[in-house]
C-alpha positions in Angstrom: -26.6 16.3 1.9 -24.6 13.5 1.1 -25.0 10.7 3.4 -22.0 8.8 4.9 -23.3 5.5 3.6 -24.0 6.9 0.4 -20.6 8.3 -0.2 -19.2 5.0 1.1 -21.3 2.9 -1.3 -20.2 5.1 -4.1 -16.5 5.1 -3.4 -16.3 1.5 -3.0 -16.7 1.3 -6.8 -13.6 3.0 -7.2 -10.4 0.3 -7.3 -7.7 1.4 -5.0 -4.2 -0.2 -4.6 -3.8 -1.9 -1.5 -0.4 -0.9 0.5 1.0 -1.4 3.9 2.7 1.6 5.0 5.8 1.5 7.7 8.2 3.6 9.6 10.3 2.6 12.5 10.2 4.5 15.8 12.2 3.9 19.0 13.6 0.7 17.2 9.7 -0.7 16.7 8.1 -1.1 13.3 4.9 0.3 12.9 2.5 -0.1 9.6 -0.9 0.0 8.5 -3.0 -0.9 5.8 -3.8 2.1 3.2 -5.7 1.8 -0.1 -5.6 5.8 -0.4 -2.3 5.8 -2.1 -1.4 7.6 -5.5 1.4 9.1 -7.7 1.7 12.9 -7.0 4.7 13.8 -9.4 7.3 12.3 -12.0 9.9 15.0 -11.4 10.7 14.8 -8.8 9.0 11.2 -7.8 6.5 12.2 -5.4 3.5 9.9 -3.9 0.6 10.7 -1.9 -1.5 9.0 0.8 -4.2 9.4 3.1 -4.0 8.7 6.9 -7.0 9.0 9.7 -6.4 11.9 12.2 -6.1 9.1 14.7 -3.6 7.0 13.2 -0.8 5.8 15.0 1.2 5.7 12.0 0.7 9.3 11.3 1.8 9.9 14.9 5.1 8.5 14.2 5.5 10.0 10.6 5.1 13.4 12.1 8.5 12.6 14.0 10.5 10.1 11.7 9.4 11.8 8.5 10.4 8.3 6.9 7.9 6.1 5.1 8.3 2.6 3.8 5.5 1.8 0.9 4.9 -2.2 0.6 2.7 -2.4 -2.6 0.8 -5.8 -2.0 0.3 -8.3 -4.6 -2.7 -10.6 -5.8 -3.3 -13.3 -2.9 -1.9 -11.2 0.0 -5.2 -10.3 1.3 -4.1 -11.8 4.8 -1.2 -9.2 4.9 -3.7 -6.4 4.3 -6.2 -7.5 6.8 -3.6 -8.1 9.4 -2.2 -4.5 9.1 -5.7 -3.0 9.0 -6.3 -4.2 12.8 -5.6 -1.9 15.8 -2.8 -3.9 17.6 0.7 -3.8 18.5 1.3 -7.3 17.2 0.8 -6.6 13.6 4.3 -7.7 12.9 4.2 -10.9 14.7 4.5 -13.8 12.4 5.3 -11.8 9.6 8.3 -12.0 7.4 10.1 -8.4 7.3 13.5 -6.9 7.4 15.0 -3.6 7.5 15.4 -1.8 4.2 17.0 1.7 4.4 15.8 1.7 8.2 12.1 0.9 7.5 10.2 -2.2 7.5 10.0 -3.9 4.5 7.4 -6.9 4.1 9.2 -9.8 2.5 6.3 -11.0 0.6 5.4 -7.6 -1.2 6.3 -7.2 -4.5 6.7 -3.6 -4.6 8.6 -1.0 -2.3 9.3 2.5 -1.9 11.4 4.3 0.2 10.1 7.9 1.0 10.8 10.9 2.8 7.7 12.9 4.1 7.6 16.5 3.0 4.1 17.9 3.8 1.1 17.0 5.8 -2.0 18.6 4.8 -5.4 18.2 6.9 -8.5 17.1 4.9 -11.5 16.3 6.7 -11.1 13.3 9.0 -7.8 12.5 7.3 -4.3 13.9 6.8 -2.9 13.7 3.2 0.8 13.0 3.5 3.2 13.9 0.5 6.4 12.3 0.1 9.4 12.3 -2.1 10.6 8.6 -3.4 14.2 8.0 -2.9 14.3 4.2 -3.4 12.2 1.6 -5.5 12.3 -2.0 -5.9 9.7 -4.4 -7.8 9.1 -7.9 -8.5 6.8 -8.8 -11.3 3.4 -9.5 -9.8 -0.4 -8.8 -10.1 -1.4 -5.9 -7.8 -3.6 -6.3 -5.1 -6.6 -3.8 -5.3 -9.7 -3.3 -3.1 -13.2 -2.5 -4.9 -16.6 -3.4 -4.1 -15.6 -4.0 -0.3 -13.4 -7.0 -1.5 -10.1 -7.7 -2.5 -8.9 -8.8 -6.1 -7.0 -7.9 -9.1 -7.6 -6.3 -12.3 -9.6 -8.9 -14.7 -7.5 -8.2 -17.6 -4.2 -8.5 -16.3 -5.3 -11.8 -14.8 -6.3 -12.8 -18.5 -2.8 -11.6 -19.7 -1.1 -13.7 -17.0 -3.0 -16.6 -18.0 -2.3 -16.2 -21.8 1.3 -16.0 -20.7 1.6 -18.9 -19.0 -0.1 -21.1 -21.5 1.9 -19.9 -24.4 4.9 -20.7 -22.2 3.7 -24.3 -21.4 3.7 -25.3 -25.2 6.9 -23.2 -26.3 4.5 -20.3 -27.6 3.3 -22.3 -30.4 -0.4 -22.5 -31.5 
């Protein structure tokens, strides 16, 4: 039998993207931090995410079936922590706007607008499959979560440093 702690420890070694999932219900924004997010299909474009059975966002998505995906960038740990809280004030002090009827975090470099297609029960979570109808991207290093801490991919950081260094001297060695 695998213990909960042993399972959590081994899964902590898996790097996961950090996203804030959002929806609007009764003219109010709702959002939560999710690291269980993945690409499902290219044709048609679809994504998947896992939400706890007791997630307030999940309750709203079951009604609205509209999902905003804010892909966070390196250095946006505060946003991730803020939206991971259980609170009604998650959007207080956060810059956001309505985009296609969904709350879009101004600082998030990646954005997807999705329509929920399917909910599948899986243990203490619900897998949500959604079709993607709109995307936007600003260049940024991704925020990832691994070993119970936030960061970004080390090779990407090195590549960015090389690009910045090459730009500083005109690209000449």
